[in-house]
matplotlib code that plots the C-alpha trace (Angstrom):
import matplotlib.pyplot as plt

x = [-14.2, -11.2, -7.7, -4.4, -0.8, 2.3, 6.0, 7.5, 11.1, 12.8, 16.3, 17.7, 20.8, 22.0, 19.0, 16.9, 14.4, 13.1, 10.2, 8.7, 5.9, 4.5, 1.9, -1.5, -5.1, -8.3, -11.4, -14.9, -17.4, -19.9, -22.8, -22.2, -20.9, -19.2, -16.7, -13.5, -10.8, -7.1, -4.9, -1.2, -0.5, 2.5, 4.0, 7.2, 7.9, 10.8, 11.4, 14.3, 15.2, 15.9, 16.5, 16.1, 12.4, 11.4, 11.1, 10.0, 8.1, 6.9, 5.1, 3.4, 1.0, -1.8, -3.1, -3.3, -6.1, -5.2, -8.5, -7.6, -10.7, -13.1, -13.2, -16.0, -17.1, -14.6, -11.9, -10.5, -6.9, -6.1, -3.1, -1.9, 1.3, 1.7, 4.2, 4.3, 6.1, 6.3, 7.2, 7.9, 8.1, 8.3, 5.6, 3.5, 3.8, 2.0, 2.0, 0.4, 0.4, -1.0, -1.9, -2.7, -4.7, -3.0, -6.2, -9.5, -11.4, -9.0, -9.5, -7.6, -6.1, -6.5, -4.8, -4.5, -3.4, -2.8, -1.6, 0.0, 0.6, 3.0, 2.6, 3.3, 0.0, 1.5, 4.9, 5.7, 7.6]
y = [17.9, 18.6, 18.5, 18.3, 18.2, 18.2, 17.8, 15.7, 15.7, 13.9, 13.6, 11.5, 12.8, 10.3, 9.8, 12.8, 12.3, 15.5, 15.5, 18.4, 19.0, 21.9, 22.1, 23.5, 22.5, 23.5, 23.3, 24.1, 26.3, 23.8, 26.2, 27.6, 25.0, 27.3, 28.9, 27.6, 28.5, 27.9, 27.1, 26.6, 23.5, 22.9, 20.6, 19.9, 17.0, 16.0, 12.6, 12.1, 8.5, 8.1, 4.4, 1.7, 1.4, 4.9, 8.3, 11.9, 13.5, 17.0, 18.5, 21.6, 21.4, 23.3, 25.3, 29.0, 30.5, 32.7, 34.6, 36.2, 36.6, 36.0, 32.2, 29.7, 27.4, 24.5, 26.2, 28.6, 28.8, 26.1, 24.8, 22.7, 22.0, 18.6, 17.0, 13.3, 10.0, 6.6, 3.2, 0.2, -3.4, -6.1, -5.6, -3.2, 0.5, 2.7, 6.5, 9.5, 13.2, 16.5, 19.1, 22.8, 24.7, 27.7, 29.4, 30.5, 27.7, 25.0, 23.0, 24.8, 21.6, 17.9, 14.6, 11.5, 7.9, 5.2, 1.6, 0.3, -3.3, -3.9, -7.1, -8.4, -8.6, -10.3, -10.9, -10.0, -12.6]
z = [1.7, 3.9, 2.4, 4.3, 3.0, 5.2, 5.0, 7.8, 9.0, 11.8, 13.3, 16.1, 17.9, 20.6, 22.8, 21.6, 18.7, 17.1, 14.6, 12.9, 10.3, 8.4, 5.8, 4.8, 5.1, 3.1, 5.2, 4.0, 5.8, 7.4, 7.0, 3.5, 1.0, -1.4, 1.0, 2.5, 4.9, 4.2, 7.2, 7.9, 10.0, 12.2, 14.8, 16.7, 19.0, 21.2, 22.8, 25.2, 26.1, 29.9, 29.7, 27.1, 28.0, 29.2, 27.5, 28.3, 25.5, 24.6, 21.6, 20.3, 17.4, 15.8, 12.8, 12.0, 9.9, 7.0, 7.4, 10.8, 12.9, 10.0, 10.3, 9.9, 12.8, 13.2, 11.0, 13.5, 14.7, 17.2, 19.1, 22.0, 24.0, 25.7, 28.0, 29.0, 29.3, 27.6, 29.0, 26.8, 27.9, 25.2, 22.6, 24.8, 25.4, 28.0, 27.6, 29.3, 28.8, 30.1, 27.5, 27.6, 25.0, 23.3, 22.0, 23.6, 21.7, 22.9, 26.1, 28.9, 30.4, 29.9, 30.0, 27.9, 28.5, 26.0, 25.4, 22.2, 21.3, 18.5, 16.4, 12.8, 11.0, 7.9, 6.3, 2.7, 0.7]

ax = plt.figure().add_subplot(projection="3d")
ax.plot(x, y, z, "-o")
ax.set_aspect("equal")
plt.show()
């Protein structure tokens, strides 16, 4: 069983939103069931509003193994840095980013696009 715990913090100063997180993870060896790897997790993101509906965003996130080079498959040190933009109109949001891998096992370069629709699923009395 994987276990993750993180502490999240965020602060907005004028048009800049900063969010950080740090924590730890316990991940089992997928080959030998009685071994585990303990990892330190981290992340930092910045979002800068350009207008009321558009933002530039950037983030770095990953995990660091406490075992050094003696990791198990799937529990190694990983990390990525990403840059992108968001555009919001009404209840919809379109976003896109380009990301770069920080470690040898990470993808070297990639991109992602997304769409979010915000709605009220239910109202509490």
